[in-house]
VMD Tcl script that draws the C-alpha trace (Angstrom):
set ca {
  {90.24 48.51 91.99}
  {92.70 50.14 89.61}
  {95.36 52.57 90.77}
  {94.82 56.24 90.05}
  {96.91 57.31 87.09}
  {98.61 60.45 86.00}
  {98.67 60.13 82.21}
  {99.59 56.39 81.76}
  {101.70 56.18 84.87}
  {100.46 54.81 88.24}
  {100.04 57.27 90.96}
  {103.07 56.99 93.27}
  {102.82 59.30 96.37}
  {106.01 61.27 96.86}
  {106.32 60.23 100.49}
  {106.29 56.53 99.64}
  {108.91 56.64 96.89}
  {111.95 55.68 99.10}
  {112.22 53.37 102.11}
  {109.70 51.31 103.78}
  {106.19 52.21 104.93}
  {103.30 50.52 106.79}
  {99.71 49.98 105.55}
  {98.69 52.94 107.69}
  {101.18 55.26 106.13}
  {100.05 54.12 102.65}
  {96.41 54.87 103.70}
  {97.29 58.41 104.86}
  {99.08 58.88 101.42}
  {95.91 58.00 99.63}
  {96.46 54.32 98.80}
  {94.15 51.39 99.85}
  {95.15 47.77 100.61}
  {93.77 46.83 97.19}
  {96.01 49.27 95.44}
  {99.05 48.04 97.48}
  {98.48 44.59 95.86}
  {99.32 46.07 92.42}
  {102.62 45.71 90.61}
  {103.95 49.07 91.74}
  {104.43 47.84 95.31}
  {106.31 45.04 97.02}
  {105.35 43.44 100.38}
  {108.51 43.07 102.32}
  {107.06 41.71 105.55}
  {103.55 41.43 106.99}
  {102.17 44.99 106.98}
  {105.36 46.52 105.54}
  {105.77 47.55 101.85}
  {108.18 49.34 99.58}
  {108.14 50.68 96.01}
  {108.88 47.76 93.72}
  {111.05 49.89 91.43}
  {113.58 50.66 94.18}
  {116.80 48.66 94.29}
  {116.46 45.19 95.65}
  {118.58 46.02 98.79}
  {118.58 43.40 101.49}
  {118.61 46.28 103.94}
  {114.91 46.88 103.34}
  {114.09 43.35 104.58}
  {116.36 43.74 107.64}
  {114.74 47.06 108.61}
  {111.29 45.40 108.22}
  {112.28 42.41 110.36}
  {113.71 44.85 112.96}
  {110.36 46.65 113.12}
  {108.60 43.31 113.79}
  {111.38 41.92 116.13}
  {112.71 45.09 117.75}
  {114.57 43.20 120.55}
  {116.13 40.69 118.17}
  {119.89 41.09 117.33}
  {121.07 40.30 113.79}
  {123.80 37.47 113.90}
  {125.66 35.05 111.82}
  {125.92 35.75 108.12}
  {123.43 38.63 108.42}
  {125.61 40.39 110.95}
  {128.75 39.55 108.85}
  {127.14 41.31 105.89}
  {126.29 44.37 107.96}
  {129.95 44.39 109.12}
  {130.92 44.60 105.52}
  {131.72 40.90 104.74}
  {130.89 39.27 101.49}
  {128.34 36.96 102.96}
  {124.58 36.32 101.99}
  {122.55 38.38 104.52}
  {119.16 36.73 103.81}
  {117.64 33.27 103.07}
  {117.54 33.10 105.95}
  {118.02 36.23 107.89}
  {119.81 35.22 111.12}
  {118.93 36.79 114.56}
  {119.49 36.03 118.25}
  {116.66 36.54 120.65}
  {116.66 36.34 124.39}
  {112.86 36.30 124.86}
  {111.61 32.71 125.02}
  {108.16 33.78 123.85}
  {109.19 35.10 120.47}
  {107.92 32.71 117.74}
  {109.57 31.76 114.52}
  {109.05 34.01 111.41}
  {109.12 32.86 107.77}
  {112.63 33.50 106.25}
  {114.16 34.11 109.75}
  {116.40 31.71 111.57}
  {115.97 32.32 115.38}
  {118.74 31.43 117.87}
  {118.02 31.76 121.50}
  {121.11 32.94 123.52}
  {122.19 35.31 126.21}
  {124.10 38.39 124.90}
  {126.14 40.66 127.07}
  {126.22 44.50 126.37}
  {129.64 43.92 124.71}
  {128.16 41.37 122.36}
  {125.86 43.96 120.62}
  {126.69 47.01 118.57}
  {124.76 48.99 115.91}
  {125.39 49.24 112.22}
  {123.09 51.18 109.88}
  {120.96 51.76 112.94}
  {120.31 48.07 113.45}
  {121.40 45.95 116.45}
  {123.97 43.35 115.33}
  {126.52 41.06 117.09}
  {129.95 42.67 117.73}
  {132.87 41.89 115.43}
  {134.25 39.24 117.96}
  {130.88 37.59 118.60}
  {130.08 37.58 114.79}
  {133.52 36.02 114.00}
  {133.15 33.43 116.76}
  {129.66 32.36 115.57}
  {130.90 32.03 111.96}
  {134.17 30.30 112.91}
  {132.23 27.64 114.91}
  {130.24 26.52 111.87}
  {130.58 23.57 109.56}
  {131.90 22.83 107.08}
  {135.36 23.94 108.09}
  {135.95 25.66 104.73}
  {133.05 28.06 105.21}
  {134.36 28.90 108.77}
  {137.84 29.66 107.45}
  {136.34 31.82 104.54}
  {134.38 33.79 107.09}
  {137.33 34.28 109.41}
  {139.63 35.23 106.62}
  {137.25 38.06 105.58}
  {136.67 39.16 109.22}
  {140.44 39.27 109.93}
  {141.20 41.07 106.56}
  {138.43 43.75 107.32}
  {139.85 44.02 110.86}
  {136.56 43.61 112.59}
  {138.36 41.22 114.78}
  {142.04 40.13 115.44}
  {143.73 36.73 115.89}
  {144.75 37.79 119.30}
  {141.19 38.28 120.40}
  {139.94 35.11 118.79}
  {142.72 33.04 120.59}
  {141.86 34.73 123.86}
  {138.32 33.76 123.42}
  {139.20 30.16 122.90}
  {141.35 30.17 126.03}
  {138.58 31.74 128.13}
  {135.99 29.27 126.84}
  {137.98 25.99 126.96}
  {135.56 23.06 126.68}
  {132.63 25.08 125.28}
  {130.55 23.69 122.47}
  {132.22 23.74 119.13}
  {135.34 25.52 120.55}
  {137.48 22.87 118.92}
  {135.97 23.71 115.56}
  {136.69 27.39 116.23}
  {140.30 26.73 117.23}
  {140.95 24.73 114.17}
  {139.40 27.51 111.88}
  {141.66 30.00 113.60}
  {144.73 27.87 113.04}
  {143.95 27.84 109.34}
  {142.94 31.49 108.97}
  {145.15 34.04 107.15}
  {144.42 37.71 107.60}
  {146.21 38.77 104.42}
  {143.80 36.84 102.23}
  {141.97 39.20 99.83}
  {139.09 37.09 98.64}
  {136.99 33.94 99.42}
  {138.31 32.21 96.21}
  {141.85 32.65 97.46}
  {140.83 30.98 100.68}
  {139.33 28.12 98.76}
  {142.55 27.66 96.73}
  {144.71 27.70 99.88}
  {142.34 25.35 101.72}
  {142.39 22.94 98.79}
  {146.16 22.66 99.06}
  {146.14 22.46 102.91}
  {143.45 19.84 103.17}
  {145.30 17.67 100.56}
  {148.27 17.74 102.93}
  {150.48 19.76 100.68}
  {152.76 22.42 102.43}
  {150.98 25.51 103.63}
  {151.90 28.41 101.40}
  {152.57 31.97 102.48}
  {149.87 34.61 101.65}
  {150.46 37.87 99.78}
  {154.17 37.96 100.18}
  {156.02 40.70 98.36}
  {158.63 39.37 95.89}
  {161.73 41.33 94.75}
  {164.46 40.93 92.20}
  {168.19 40.66 93.04}
  {168.47 44.45 93.28}
  {165.64 44.61 95.76}
  {163.10 46.05 93.39}
  {159.45 45.04 93.97}
  {158.08 42.61 91.44}
  {154.78 41.24 92.51}
  {152.74 40.11 95.51}
  {151.15 36.78 94.47}
  {148.20 35.35 96.27}
  {150.13 32.24 97.57}
  {153.90 31.54 97.65}
  {156.24 28.72 98.57}
  {159.52 30.48 99.37}
  {161.68 27.35 99.45}
  {160.56 26.52 95.94}
  {160.31 30.01 94.57}
  {156.85 28.97 93.44}
  {153.99 31.57 93.30}
  {150.29 30.65 92.81}
  {147.61 33.05 91.64}
  {143.87 32.95 91.50}
  {142.53 34.57 88.38}
  {139.07 35.86 89.01}
  {136.50 37.86 87.11}
  {138.75 41.01 87.01}
  {141.55 39.13 85.40}
  {140.31 39.82 81.88}
  {140.21 43.62 82.61}
  {143.87 43.49 83.99}
  {145.31 40.91 81.56}
  {148.08 43.14 80.24}
  {149.36 44.21 83.61}
  {149.03 40.54 84.90}
  {151.15 39.39 81.89}
  {153.84 42.00 82.63}
  {153.92 40.94 86.24}
  {154.18 37.30 85.29}
  {157.14 38.14 82.93}
  {158.97 39.95 85.58}
  {158.59 37.07 87.97}
  {159.83 34.51 85.40}
  {162.73 36.64 84.38}
  {163.84 36.98 87.99}
  {163.87 33.15 88.46}
  {160.50 32.67 90.11}
  {157.91 30.19 88.92}
  {154.16 30.88 88.63}
  {151.03 28.82 88.42}
  {147.65 30.42 87.66}
  {144.24 28.99 88.40}
  {140.59 29.84 87.91}
  {137.32 29.01 89.57}
  {136.82 26.16 87.04}
  {140.09 24.49 88.28}
  {139.08 24.87 91.99}
  {135.54 23.60 91.52}
  {135.76 21.11 88.66}
  {139.39 20.04 88.37}
  {140.78 20.02 91.93}
  {142.82 16.84 91.35}
  {144.47 18.30 88.33}
  {145.24 21.52 90.21}
  {146.83 19.54 93.10}
  {148.83 17.44 90.70}
  {150.31 20.54 89.05}
  {151.18 22.01 92.36}
  {152.71 18.70 93.67}
  {154.80 18.39 90.49}
  {156.02 21.98 90.76}
  {157.01 21.46 94.41}
  {158.83 18.28 93.49}
  {160.87 19.82 90.66}
  {163.33 21.95 92.64}
  {164.25 22.95 96.15}
  {166.60 25.81 96.86}
}
mol new
graphics top color blue
foreach p $ca { graphics top sphere $p radius 0.5 }
foreach p [lrange $ca 0 end-1] q [lrange $ca 1 end] { graphics top cylinder $p $q radius 0.2 }
display resetview
């Protein structure tokens, strides 16, 4: 059956143009199941649809899953995304359930665990694990790099503090994966401003190079502010910076900042994603050589 049309455009009921709706709501608006199979509509979950032209927002899927699993609590990366972290919220969607009779759903990773009232909060009207519980779950994961990236973001966003994370470790000594969490906490840096900065720092640390400072303000001899590089070795006056996608837009200012640092007696190495992912040994060799050249 073809969709009713107004002119050449498919008929889109006003009440179905934003948000999610059920088959029954579509029927009341004048659409049949056959019409919902058309290109104008997108099936989000069983029995739940949205207008295909709306933005591909993961929140639509999370709301649909919440309707089907109202007692489930979003956790892991999904909870991290709802807390505002730069993490993938879907594929799969992660939830914690306490009901042993809840069965698996396509695209949903179920974890069965007991949550206290303090472990659950609401964001965007959805139940999610608290900042502490989310950070703990992410910090316990492997590989270690992913755990540190997640903790850096959580600490920088202030959804949790190092004090609370360390207290959790002390209170749960001997628990499963607590050693992994403790190691991730030791390597975390709240001042880190992006996942790629974490990757650069971890590349150095895991190669057993000295651990650099993070986002340290540098000044000239008169005490005037010069720059705040991503990473810094104070004993060597060596700054390291990651040049991301925005570097092209800020090239002029980045060059001026670099000149100020060099003129003040600092040294600077700049790296890109290609260096970190494809030429890590060359990157490490450059840093090692710079650290070996001079000590103050």
